C-alpha positions in Angstrom: 0.0 0.0 0.0 1.1 3.5 -0.9 0.3 6.3 1.6 0.0 9.7 0.1 -0.2 13.3 1.5 -1.0 16.3 -0.6 0.1 19.8 0.1 0.4 23.2 -1.5 -3.2 24.1 -1.8 -4.5 27.6 -1.1 -6.3 30.7 -2.5 -5.2 32.6 -5.6 -6.7 35.1 -8.0 -7.7 34.1 -11.6 -4.6 33.9 -13.7 -2.4 32.9 -10.8 -0.3 29.8 -10.3 -0.1 27.1 -7.6 2.1 24.0 -7.2 0.7 21.0 -5.5 2.9 18.2 -4.1 2.1 14.6 -3.3 4.5 12.9 -0.9 4.4 9.1 -0.9 5.6 6.9 2.0 5.1 3.5 0.5 7.8 1.3 -1.0 6.3 0.8 -4.5 5.8 4.5 -5.6 8.4 4.3 -8.3 6.6 1.3 -9.9 3.1 2.7 -10.1 1.1 5.2 -12.1 0.1 8.4 -10.4 -3.1 10.3 -11.1 -4.6 13.6 -10.0 -8.3 14.2 -9.5 -10.5 17.0 -8.2 -13.9 17.4 -6.7 -15.8 20.7 -6.6 -18.7 21.3 -4.2 -21.8 19.6 -5.5 -20.0 17.8 -8.3 -18.5 14.4 -8.8 -14.8 13.7 -8.6 -13.2 14.2 -12.0 -10.0 13.3 -13.7 -7.2 15.9 -14.0 -4.0 14.3 -15.0 -1.9 11.1 -14.9 1.7 10.2 -15.3 3.3 6.8 -15.8 5.7 5.1 -13.5 8.9 6.7 -15.0 7.5 10.1 -15.6 8.1 9.9 -19.4 4.4 10.0 -20.4 1.6 12.2 -19.2 -2.1 12.7 -20.1 -4.4 15.5 -19.2 -8.1 16.3 -19.1 -9.1 18.7 -21.9 -10.2 21.3 -19.3 -6.6 21.7 -18.0 -4.5 20.8 -21.0 -1.9 23.5 -21.7 -2.3 25.0 -18.2 -1.4 22.2 -15.9 1.8 20.0 -15.8 2.4 16.9 -13.7 5.8 15.5 -12.9 7.4 13.1 -10.5 10.7 12.5 -8.7 10.9 8.8 -7.8 14.2 9.3 -5.9 12.3 11.6 -3.5 9.0 9.7 -3.6 7.2 12.9 -4.7 4.7 13.8 -7.4 3.8 17.4 -8.4 1.0 19.2 -10.2 2.0 22.7 -11.5 -1.1 24.7 -12.2 -0.9 27.9 -14.2 -3.4 30.4 -15.5 -5.9 29.2 -12.9 -9.6 29.9 -13.4 -12.5 30.0 -10.9 -13.7 26.7 -12.4 -10.5 25.1 -11.1 -11.6 25.5 -7.5 -11.9 22.1 -5.9 -10.3 19.7 -3.5 -7.4 18.1 -5.3 -6.4 14.5 -4.7 -3.4 12.4 -5.8 -3.7 8.7 -6.3 -1.6 5.7 -7.3 -2.0 2.2 -8.7 -4.0 2.7 -11.9 -3.1 2.0 -15.4 -1.4 4.8 -17.2 -3.8 7.0 -19.0 -6.8 5.9 -17.0 -9.4 8.6 -16.3 -11.5 6.5 -14.0 -11.1 6.9 -10.2 -12.0 3.2 -9.9 -8.7 2.3 -11.5 -6.6 3.7 -8.6 -6.0 1.9 -5.3 -4.5 4.5 -2.9 -5.6 8.1 -2.3 -4.5 11.1 -0.3 -6.8 13.2 1.8 -6.9 16.1 -0.6 -5.9 19.7 -0.5 -8.2 22.7 -1.2 -7.6 25.0 -4.1 -9.7 28.2 -4.3 -9.5 30.6 -7.3 -11.5 33.7 -6.9 -11.4 37.5 -7.3 
């Protein structure tokens, strides 16, 4: 089992940037796919981005493509989500997850989840 802790959430104005981190304490992090999901108030949890085990391949939801970038540092057991040009529609609790197949947009494909970190974009 991989244990995950998100950090870096906060409040920003539209057009601002935020960098989320996902720290893993398990011993298999470097071998598994990592995904990012978000859930806004009153809405279902939705896919944001995924990155394969080595970090060589990524895939993004259309809503964030070109604005968000995900990466990972397996030597440090850390994943990141760099969010630029944020919009009010990006406001949500963001979760990192591991264990799914690369490219999966389904939350059911992931085994382990962090507790989430709040991102608020408003003026």
